BAGUFI-351256 format. One record per residue: residue in one letter; chain; x negated, y negated, z of N, C-alpha, C in turn. Coordinates in steps of 0.02 Angstrom, whole numbers, always signed. Layout:
// BAGUFI-351256
{rec 'A'; 'A'; {X; Y; Z}; {X; Y; Z}; {X; Y; Z}};
...
//
This chain:
// BAGUFI-351256
{rec 'M'; 'A'; {-3101; -12; -332}; {-3162; +25; -349}; {-3189; +55; -289}};
{rec 'F'; 'A'; {-3212; +122; -295}; {-3235; +157; -235}; {-3299; +128; -208}};
{rec 'G'; 'A'; {-3296; +123; -138}; {-3357; +100; -105}; {-3374; +28; -113}};
{rec 'L'; 'A'; {-3328; -15; -134}; {-3343; -85; -151}; {-3366; -124; -89}};
{rec 'F'; 'A'; {-3334; -109; -32}; {-3349; -145; +25}; {-3390; -106; +77}};
{rec 'N'; 'A'; {-3418; -48; +53}; {-3459; -8; +98}; {-3528; -40; +108}};
{rec 'K'; 'A'; {-3554; -35; +167}; {-3624; -57; +177}; {-3670; -10; +143}};
{rec 'K'; 'A'; {-3717; -38; +103}; {-3759; +3; +63}; {-3811; +40; +103}};
{rec 'K'; 'A'; {-3810; +104; +96}; {-3860; +150; +121}; {-3888; +191; +64}};
{rec 'S'; 'A'; {-3946; +215; +75}; {-3977; +260; +21}; {-3993; +325; +51}};
{rec 'A'; 'A'; {-3979; +378; +9}; {-4000; +445; +26}; {-4076; +453; +9}};
{rec 'K'; 'A'; {-4109; +494; +50}; {-4181; +504; +34}; {-4192; +568; -1}};
{rec 'I'; 'A'; {-4244; +566; -45}; {-4261; +627; -83}; {-4290; +675; -36}};
{rec 'Q'; 'A'; {-4261; +736; -28}; {-4285; +787; +15}; {-4344; +827; -15}};
{rec 'D'; 'A'; {-4345; +832; -81}; {-4394; +871; -116}; {-4401; +850; -187}};
{rec 'T'; 'A'; {-4460; +854; -214}; {-4474; +845; -282}; {-4512; +907; -306}};
{rec 'K'; 'A'; {-4485; +943; -355}; {-4519; +1004; -380}; {-4548; +989; -449}};
{rec 'V'; 'A'; {-4613; +996; -456}; {-4646; +981; -517}; {-4668; +1051; -549}};
{rec 'W'; 'A'; {-4645; +1060; -612}; {-4661; +1123; -649}; {-4710; +1107; -706}};
{rec 'R'; 'A'; {-4744; +1160; -728}; {-4793; +1149; -784}; {-4757; +1126; -848}};
{rec 'T'; 'A'; {-4701; +1159; -861}; {-4668; +1148; -925}; {-4591; +1133; -918}};
{rec 'Q'; 'A'; {-4562; +1104; -969}; {-4492; +1094; -965}; {-4452; +1159; -961}};
{rec 'D'; 'A'; {-4474; +1214; -995}; {-4442; +1276; -993}; {-4443; +1305; -920}};
{rec 'E'; 'A'; {-4499; +1300; -887}; {-4503; +1326; -822}; {-4460; +1283; -774}};
{rec 'K'; 'A'; {-4456; +1217; -788}; {-4412; +1174; -748}; {-4337; +1193; -752}};
{rec 'I'; 'A'; {-4315; +1204; -815}; {-4247; +1224; -822}; {-4229; +1288; -791}};
{rec 'S'; 'A'; {-4276; +1335; -799}; {-4266; +1401; -766}; {-4263; +1395; -691}};
{rec 'G'; 'A'; {-4304; +1351; -662}; {-4307; +1337; -593}; {-4239; +1304; -565}};
{rec 'I'; 'A'; {-4213; +1260; -604}; {-4149; +1227; -588}; {-4096; +1278; -588}};
{rec 'V'; 'A'; {-4089; +1321; -641}; {-4038; +1374; -643}; {-4045; +1424; -586}};
{rec 'S'; 'A'; {-4105; +1441; -568}; {-4116; +1486; -513}; {-4093; +1457; -449}};
{rec 'D'; 'A'; {-4107; +1390; -439}; {-4085; +1357; -377}; {-4005; +1357; -374}};
{rec 'V'; 'A'; {-3974; +1343; -433}; {-3904; +1343; -434}; {-3873; +1415; -414}};
{rec 'I'; 'A'; {-3902; +1467; -441}; {-3880; +1532; -425}; {-3886; +1549; -349}};
{rec 'V'; 'A'; {-3942; +1529; -321}; {-3955; +1539; -247}; {-3902; +1500; -211}};
{rec 'D'; 'A'; {-3894; +1435; -226}; {-3850; +1392; -188}; {-3776; +1413; -198}};
{rec 'Q'; 'A'; {-3754; +1439; -257}; {-3687; +1461; -264}; {-3670; +1517; -219}};
{rec 'N'; 'A'; {-3723; +1562; -206}; {-3708; +1617; -162}; {-3696; +1591; -90}};
{rec 'S'; 'A'; {-3721; +1528; -75}; {-3711; +1500; -11}; {-3654; +1460; -3}};
{rec 'Q'; 'A'; {-3612; +1454; -60}; {-3551; +1414; -63}; {-3564; +1341; -55}};
{rec 'I'; 'A'; {-3621; +1315; -70}; {-3637; +1246; -64}; {-3612; +1209; -127}};
{rec 'P'; 'A'; {-3573; +1154; -122}; {-3555; +1114; -181}; {-3619; +1084; -211}};
{rec 'I'; 'A'; {-3626; +1090; -275}; {-3688; +1071; -310}; {-3670; +1023; -369}};
{rec 'L'; 'A'; {-3706; +973; -375}; {-3697; +924; -429}; {-3767; +919; -467}};
{rec 'I'; 'A'; {-3768; +941; -530}; {-3828; +931; -571}; {-3820; +867; -609}};
{rec 'V'; 'A'; {-3874; +826; -603}; {-3875; +756; -631}; {-3929; +756; -684}};
{rec 'T'; 'A'; {-3912; +733; -746}; {-3962; +719; -792}; {-3960; +646; -813}};
{rec 'H'; 'A'; {-4014; +617; -836}; {-4014; +547; -858}; {-4004; +544; -932}};
{rec 'F'; 'A'; {-4016; +599; -968}; {-4012; +596; -1042}; {-3968; +653; -1069}};
{rec 'K'; 'A'; {-3936; +638; -1124}; {-3891; +685; -1155}; {-3925; +750; -1176}};
{rec 'T'; 'A'; {-3988; +742; -1202}; {-4025; +801; -1224}; {-4037; +849; -1168}};
{rec 'T'; 'A'; {-4055; +821; -1108}; {-4067; +863; -1050}; {-4004; +900; -1030}};
{rec 'F'; 'A'; {-3946; +863; -1029}; {-3881; +893; -1014}; {-3867; +950; -1059}};
{rec 'E'; 'A'; {-3878; +945; -1121}; {-3862; +998; -1171}; {-3909; +1058; -1159}};
{rec 'V'; 'A'; {-3971; +1047; -1142}; {-4014; +1103; -1131}; {-3995; +1144; -1069}};
{rec 'I'; 'A'; {-3978; +1106; -1016}; {-3956; +1142; -955}; {-3890; +1177; -967}};
{rec 'K'; 'A'; {-3843; +1143; -1001}; {-3779; +1173; -1018}; {-3791; +1241; -1057}};
{rec 'K'; 'A'; {-3834; +1241; -1103}; {-3849; +1301; -1139}; {-3872; +1358; -1094}};
{rec 'H'; 'A'; {-3917; +1340; -1046}; {-3941; +1393; -1004}; {-3889; +1415; -953}};
{rec 'L'; 'A'; {-3845; +1370; -929}; {-3790; +1390; -883}; {-3744; +1438; -924}};
{rec 'D'; 'A'; {-3728; +1417; -986}; {-3680; +1458; -1023}; {-3711; +1528; -1037}};
{rec 'A'; 'A'; {-3775; +1530; -1046}; {-3807; +1598; -1060}; {-3803; +1642; -997}};
{rec 'K'; 'A'; {-3797; +1613; -936}; {-3790; +1649; -874}; {-3714; +1654; -856}};
{rec 'S'; 'A'; {-3675; +1633; -895}; {-3598; +1630; -883}; {-3581; +1595; -817}};
{rec 'I'; 'A'; {-3620; +1542; -806}; {-3608; +1497; -748}; {-3562; +1441; -770}};
{rec 'T'; 'A'; {-3507; +1433; -739}; {-3460; +1379; -758}; {-3466; +1321; -712}};
{rec 'Y'; 'A'; {-3447; +1261; -736}; {-3454; +1202; -699}; {-3402; +1151; -723}};
{rec 'T'; 'A'; {-3393; +1099; -681}; {-3347; +1042; -695}; {-3386; +984; -723}};
{rec 'P'; 'A'; {-3374; +959; -782}; {-3409; +896; -805}; {-3379; +836; -771}};
{rec 'L'; 'A'; {-3419; +793; -744}; {-3396; +730; -714}; {-3412; +672; -760}};
{rec 'R'; 'A'; {-3363; +635; -782}; {-3373; +581; -833}; {-3353; +513; -805}};
{rec 'S'; 'A'; {-3328; +509; -742}; {-3303; +447; -717}; {-3308; +447; -641}};
{rec 'S'; 'A'; {-3300; +388; -611}; {-3296; +380; -538}; {-3239; +423; -510}};
{rec 'I'; 'A'; {-3181; +420; -544}; {-3126; +459; -520}; {-3141; +534; -519}};
{rec 'D'; 'A'; {-3174; +557; -576}; {-3192; +630; -575}; {-3237; +646; -514}};
{rec 'L'; 'A'; {-3285; +604; -504}; {-3334; +611; -447}; {-3297; +611; -383}};
{rec 'Q'; 'A'; {-3251; +562; -371}; {-3217; +561; -304}; {-3173; +623; -295}};
{rec 'R'; 'A'; {-3139; +643; -346}; {-3098; +703; -344}; {-3136; +770; -330}};
{rec 'W'; 'A'; {-3198; +771; -359}; {-3239; +829; -349}; {-3264; +828; -277}};
{rec 'M'; 'A'; {-3285; +768; -252}; {-3307; +764; -183}; {-3256; +782; -131}};
{rec 'E'; 'A'; {-3192; +770; -149}; {-3136; +784; -106}; {-3113; +856; -114}};
{rec 'G'; 'A'; {-3143; +895; -157}; {-3127; +965; -165}; {-3065; +981; -207}};
{rec 'H'; 'A'; {-3049; +934; -251}; {-2985; +946; -294}; {-3002; +993; -353}};
{rec 'Y'; 'A'; {-3066; +999; -373}; {-3081; +1046; -425}; {-3102; +1113; -396}};
{rec 'H'; 'A'; {-3082; +1165; -426}; {-3092; +1231; -398}; {-3164; +1256; -405}};
{rec 'L'; 'A'; {-3203; +1226; -450}; {-3275; +1246; -460}; {-3318; +1204; -415}};
{rec 'A'; 'A'; {-3362; +1239; -377}; {-3407; +1204; -332}; {-3467; +1173; -367}};
{rec 'L'; 'A'; {-3477; +1195; -431}; {-3534; +1168; -468}; {-3507; +1117; -520}};
{rec 'A'; 'A'; {-3540; +1058; -520}; {-3523; +1005; -566}; {-3584; +980; -602}};
{rec 'M'; 'A'; {-3578; +944; -658}; {-3633; +919; -696}; {-3615; +852; -725}};
{rec 'S'; 'A'; {-3662; +805; -726}; {-3648; +740; -757}; {-3713; +707; -783}};
{rec 'D'; 'A'; {-3707; +676; -840}; {-3761; +639; -866}; {-3747; +563; -863}};
{rec 'V'; 'A'; {-3697; +544; -824}; {-3678; +475; -813}; {-3671; +458; -742}};
{rec 'F'; 'A'; {-3695; +502; -700}; {-3683; +491; -625}; {-3714; +426; -598}};
{rec 'A'; 'A'; {-3773; +407; -627}; {-3802; +347; -601}; {-3763; +283; -614}};
{rec 'S'; 'A'; {-3717; +286; -658}; {-3677; +228; -672}; {-3610; +228; -639}};
{rec 'M'; 'A'; {-3595; +284; -601}; {-3535; +288; -563}; {-3536; +249; -498}};
{rec 'T'; 'A'; {-3476; +233; -474}; {-3473; +201; -407}; {-3442; +252; -361}};
{rec 'S'; 'A'; {-3478; +268; -308}; {-3457; +325; -266}; {-3427; +296; -200}};
{rec 'G'; 'A'; {-3374; +332; -177}; {-3348; +317; -110}; {-3376; +364; -59}};
{rec 'N'; 'A'; {-3345; +371; -4}; {-3367; +416; +49}; {-3349; +489; +34}};
{rec 'A'; 'A'; {-3396; +533; +35}; {-3380; +604; +23}; {-3350; +632; +85}};
{rec 'V'; 'A'; {-3305; +680; +75}; {-3274; +714; +135}; {-3306; +781; +148}};
{rec 'R'; 'A'; {-3359; +798; +107}; {-3394; +863; +118}; {-3468; +847; +99}};
{rec 'S'; 'A'; {-3510; +887; +127}; {-3580; +881; +110}; {-3589; +914; +39}};
{rec 'A'; 'A'; {-3641; +893; +5}; {-3656; +919; -62}; {-3731; +914; -76}};
{rec 'K'; 'A'; {-3753; +954; -122}; {-3821; +951; -146}; {-3825; +926; -219}};
{rec 'V'; 'A'; {-3864; +871; -229}; {-3876; +847; -292}; {-3942; +866; -323}};
{rec 'I'; 'A'; {-3944; +899; -377}; {-4004; +915; -414}; {-4012; +869; -470}};
{rec 'V'; 'A'; {-4065; +827; -468}; {-4078; +782; -523}; {-4131; +814; -568}};
{rec 'A'; 'A'; {-4114; +823; -630}; {-4156; +865; -678}; {-4213; +827; -706}};
{rec 'E'; 'A'; {-4220; +763; -690}; {-4278; +722; -717}; {-4279; +655; -687}};
{rec 'Y'; 'A'; {-4336; +628; -683}; {-4344; +557; -659}; {-4330; +512; -719}};
{rec 'Y'; 'A'; {-4292; +458; -707}; {-4284; +407; -758}; {-4349; +366; -765}};
{rec 'P'; 'A'; {-4368; +344; -826}; {-4430; +312; -830}; {-4444; +254; -787}};
{rec 'V'; 'A'; {-4392; +212; -774}; {-4397; +156; -727}; {-4354; +168; -668}};
{rec 'P'; 'A'; {-4363; +134; -609}; {-4331; +154; -548}; {-4259; +143; -543}};
{rec 'S'; 'A'; {-4226; +101; -584}; {-4157; +78; -574}; {-4106; +133; -565}};
{rec 'K'; 'A'; {-4105; +181; -611}; {-4050; +235; -609}; {-4061; +282; -549}};
{rec 'D'; 'A'; {-4125; +298; -532}; {-4136; +342; -476}; {-4118; +306; -409}};
{rec 'Q'; 'A'; {-4131; +240; -407}; {-4108; +202; -349}; {-4032; +198; -343}};
{rec 'M'; 'A'; {-3996; +198; -400}; {-3923; +198; -399}; {-3895; +267; -378}};
{rec 'I'; 'A'; {-3932; +321; -392}; {-3912; +384; -366}; {-3916; +387; -290}};
{rec 'S'; 'A'; {-3974; +363; -264}; {-3982; +365; -192}; {-3933; +322; -156}};
{rec 'E'; 'A'; {-3916; +263; -186}; {-3863; +221; -154}; {-3792; +252; -162}};
{rec 'A'; 'A'; {-3779; +288; -217}; {-3715; +317; -226}; {-3703; +371; -176}};
{rec 'M'; 'A'; {-3758; +404; -154}; {-3755; +459; -104}; {-3760; +434; -33}};
{rec 'G'; 'A'; {-3769; +370; -25}; {-3788; +342; +40}; {-3737; +357; +94}};
{rec 'N'; 'A'; {-3670; +357; +76}; {-3619; +366; +125}; {-3592; +441; +125}};
{rec 'W'; 'A'; {-3627; +482; +94}; {-3606; +555; +97}; {-3630; +586; +160}};
{rec 'P'; 'A'; {-3591; +635; +185}; {-3614; +668; +249}; {-3669; +720; +235}};
{rec 'S'; 'A'; {-3728; +711; +265}; {-3782; +757; +258}; {-3800; +772; +187}};
{rec 'P'; 'A'; {-3813; +721; +146}; {-3828; +731; +76}; {-3894; +766; +65}};
{rec 'V'; 'A'; {-3899; +807; +15}; {-3964; +843; -3}; {-3979; +818; -74}};
{rec 'L'; 'A'; {-4037; +784; -83}; {-4058; +757; -146}; {-4125; +789; -166}};
{rec 'I'; 'A'; {-4120; +827; -221}; {-4184; +861; -248}; {-4194; +843; -317}};
{rec 'Y'; 'A'; {-4258; +828; -332}; {-4282; +811; -401}; {-4323; +867; -431}};
{rec 'H'; 'A'; {-4314; +873; -499}; {-4361; +917; -539}; {-4393; +877; -592}};
{rec 'E'; 'A'; {-4457; +892; -604}; {-4492; +860; -657}; {-4540; +908; -686}};
{rec 'A'; 'A'; {-4564; +896; -749}; {-4612; +941; -782}; {-4672; +902; -808}};
{rec 'L'; 'A'; {-4729; +933; -806}; {-4789; +899; -829}; {-4793; +883; -903}};
{rec 'D'; 'A'; {-4753; +918; -939}; {-4750; +904; -1013}; {-4693; +860; -1034}};
{rec 'S'; 'A'; {-4662; +827; -985}; {-4608; +780; -1000}; {-4637; +716; -1029}};
{rec 'A'; 'A'; {-4594; +678; -1064}; {-4618; +616; -1093}; {-4646; +569; -1042}};
{rec 'L'; 'A'; {-4618; +569; -980}; {-4641; +524; -928}; {-4710; +547; -902}};
{rec 'M'; 'A'; {-4715; +614; -888}; {-4779; +638; -856}; {-4835; +639; -906}};
{rec 'K'; 'A'; {-4822; +652; -967}; {-4878; +653; -1018}; {-4911; +587; -1025}};
{rec 'R'; 'A'; {-4875; +532; -1009}; {-4903; +465; -1013}; {-4939; +447; -949}};
{rec 'F'; 'A'; {-4916; +473; -892}; {-4944; +453; -826}; {-4953; +511; -780}};
{rec 'G'; 'A'; {-5015; +530; -769}; {-5028; +580; -711}; {-5030; +651; -725}};
{rec 'A'; 'A'; {-5008; +679; -781}; {-5000; +748; -792}; {-5067; +783; -787}};
{rec 'E'; 'A'; {-5116; +757; -822}; {-5183; +791; -826}; {-5214; +791; -756}};
{rec 'R'; 'A'; {-5208; +738; -722}; {-5237; +734; -655}; {-5204; +786; -606}};
{rec 'I'; 'A'; {-5140; +786; -608}; {-5103; +833; -562}; {-5119; +905; -583}};
{rec 'L'; 'A'; {-5120; +921; -647}; {-5133; +990; -670}; {-5203; +1011; -646}};
{rec 'A'; 'A'; {-5253; +969; -658}; {-5321; +987; -639}; {-5328; +1002; -565}};
{rec 'L'; 'A'; {-5295; +957; -522}; {-5298; +967; -449}; {-5259; +1034; -431}};
{rec 'A'; 'A'; {-5201; +1043; -461}; {-5161; +1101; -446}; {-5194; +1169; -464}};
{rec 'E'; 'A'; {-5227; +1168; -520}; {-5263; +1227; -543}; {-5322; +1246; -497}};
{rec 'K'; 'A'; {-5355; +1196; -471}; {-5408; +1207; -422}; {-5381; +1239; -358}};
{rec 'L'; 'A'; {-5315; +1225; -342}; {-5285; +1256; -283}; {-5249; +1322; -298}};
{rec 'G'; 'A'; {-5258; +1345; -363}; {-5232; +1411; -379}; {-5155; +1414; -397}};
{rec 'W'; 'A'; {-5136; +1360; -432}; {-5065; +1354; -450}; {-5047; +1408; -501}};
{rec 'E'; 'A'; {-4995; +1448; -487}; {-4976; +1503; -528}; {-4919; +1485; -578}};
{rec 'H'; 'A'; {-4920; +1508; -636}; {-4867; +1497; -684}; {-4798; +1518; -654}};
{rec 'G'; 'A'; {-4750; +1482; -672}; {-4680; +1500; -649}; {-4664; +1476; -578}};
{rec 'T'; 'A'; {-4713; +1444; -547}; {-4702; +1412; -480}; {-4706; +1339; -485}};
{rec 'C'; 'A'; {-4678; +1305; -435}; {-4674; +1233; -436}; {-4719; +1199; -384}};
{rec 'L'; 'A'; {-4742; +1141; -394}; {-4776; +1101; -341}; {-4724; +1060; -305}};
{rec 'N'; 'A'; {-4727; +1058; -240}; {-4681; +1012; -203}; {-4715; +983; -141}};
{rec 'H'; 'A'; {-4718; +918; -140}; {-4752; +883; -83}; {-4725; +814; -81}};
{rec 'S'; 'A'; {-4720; +783; -21}; {-4693; +716; -14}; {-4734; +665; -56}};
{rec 'M'; 'A'; {-4800; +680; -62}; {-4845; +633; -102}; {-4827; +634; -178}};
{rec 'I'; 'A'; {-4798; +692; -202}; {-4778; +693; -272}; {-4719; +644; -281}};
{rec 'S'; 'A'; {-4671; +644; -239}; {-4616; +595; -243}; {-4642; +525; -246}};
{rec 'R'; 'A'; {-4685; +508; -202}; {-4714; +440; -202}; {-4754; +422; -264}};
{rec 'S'; 'A'; {-4790; +476; -291}; {-4828; +465; -352}; {-4781; +450; -410}};
{rec 'L'; 'A'; {-4726; +487; -413}; {-4680; +479; -468}; {-4648; +411; -464}};
{rec 'E'; 'A'; {-4630; +388; -404}; {-4604; +319; -394}; {-4656; +266; -416}};
{rec 'N'; 'A'; {-4720; +277; -402}; {-4771; +228; -425}; {-4774; +230; -502}};
{rec 'I'; 'A'; {-4767; +291; -532}; {-4768; +295; -606}; {-4708; +252; -635}};
{rec 'Q'; 'A'; {-4651; +258; -607}; {-4593; +219; -627}; {-4606; +146; -624}};
{rec 'E'; 'A'; {-4638; +122; -573}; {-4656; +51; -565}; {-4702; +29; -621}};
{rec 'K'; 'A'; {-4754; +72; -637}; {-4800; +55; -690}; {-4766; +49; -756}};
{rec 'I'; 'A'; {-4720; +99; -769}; {-4688; +97; -834}; {-4641; +34; -837}};
{rec 'Q'; 'A'; {-4608; +17; -781}; {-4569; -41; -782}; {-4606; -104; -799}};
{rec 'A'; 'A'; {-4667; -111; -771}; {-4711; -165; -784}; {-4727; -177; -860}};
{rec 'K'; 'A'; {-4730; -117; -895}; {-4747; -123; -968}; {-4689; -115; -1013}};
{rec 'S'; 'A'; {-4629; -102; -986}; {-4571; -91; -1031}; {-4544; -156; -1057}};
{rec 'R'; 'A'; {-4514; -150; -1116}; {-4482; -209; -1150}; {-4413; -220; -1129}};
{rec 'G'; 'A'; {-4383; -170; -1093}; {-4311; -172; -1073}; {-4291; -103; -1052}};
{rec 'D'; 'A'; {-4225; -96; -1055}; {-4199; -30; -1036}; {-4140; -12; -1085}};
{rec 'L'; 'A'; {-4158; -8; -1148}; {-4103; +8; -1196}; {-4082; +81; -1188}};
{rec 'P'; 'A'; {-4020; +96; -1193}; {-3993; +165; -1187}; {-4025; +211; -1237}};
{rec 'A'; 'A'; {-4035; +273; -1219}; {-4067; +322; -1264}; {-4039; +390; -1250}};
{rec 'D'; 'A'; {-4042; +437; -1296}; {-4014; +504; -1290}; {-4067; +551; -1259}};
{rec 'S'; 'A'; {-4130; +531; -1264}; {-4183; +575; -1241}; {-4239; +533; -1208}};
{rec 'P'; 'A'; {-4280; +562; -1164}; {-4335; +525; -1139}; {-4382; +499; -1191}};
{rec 'E'; 'A'; {-4396; +539; -1243}; {-4441; +518; -1297}; {-4413; +459; -1332}};
{rec 'Q'; 'A'; {-4347; +458; -1345}; {-4316; +403; -1378}; {-4318; +339; -1331}};
{rec 'W'; 'A'; {-4314; +350; -1267}; {-4315; +293; -1224}; {-4384; +256; -1228}};
{rec 'F'; 'A'; {-4435; +297; -1229}; {-4502; +265; -1237}; {-4511; +232; -1303}};
{rec 'D'; 'A'; {-4486; +263; -1356}; {-4487; +231; -1420}; {-4453; +159; -1421}};
{rec 'Y'; 'A'; {-4397; +159; -1386}; {-4354; +97; -1387}; {-4383; +42; -1338}};
{rec 'N'; 'A'; {-4411; +67; -1281}; {-4424; +19; -1226}; {-4495; +13; -1203}};
{rec 'F'; 'A'; {-4538; +51; -1221}; {-4605; +50; -1188}; {-4661; +23; -1236}};
{rec 'S'; 'A'; {-4701; -18; -1204}; {-4756; -44; -1239}; {-4823; -16; -1217}};
{rec 'N'; 'A'; {-4864; +8; -1264}; {-4929; +37; -1245}; {-4981; -14; -1236}};
{rec 'I'; 'A'; {-4964; -80; -1250}; {-5018; -130; -1246}; {-5033; -145; -1171}};
//
């Protein structure tokens, strides 16, 4: 198994981009991919839920952007070693993969925060032994997670600062705030049953009491 005896290190989140809406978030992710593809940077888009995967897939297809789907640790290792001819890959199961040492640097774009910390911690650890890893998160204020915690407060503050539609907020404090939200959700969750969408996850696992 890849990385079984590696000393655990964690990649740090370089940036968290918060958008007003899910549509703006997806457009922002696709725009980032287009820019990075021009720079020949290997890119991995990670989603936690199948519904998010399908939405991004639809937008990439509309732009005729091709990618390699990664479904296993072997797929991931081969992609990191450059065996696939496409520099862009996408996976909705990356957090459950076991990663070895990458032989090239890569950028990972995570399309959403998982409601509780576990899967995002697994992503950081999986990238821990990569050379110069770049880890970027995207989130939207109208997501199932943000609507329950913090969206109204962030929006009110951002509008006072002149936040324009179609642009994102990004600050180190936002990453910390989202990690705090995950901890609050974990404290109230009944478990972590698998779900196809964020909304379904909250239906299965979250208590409002």
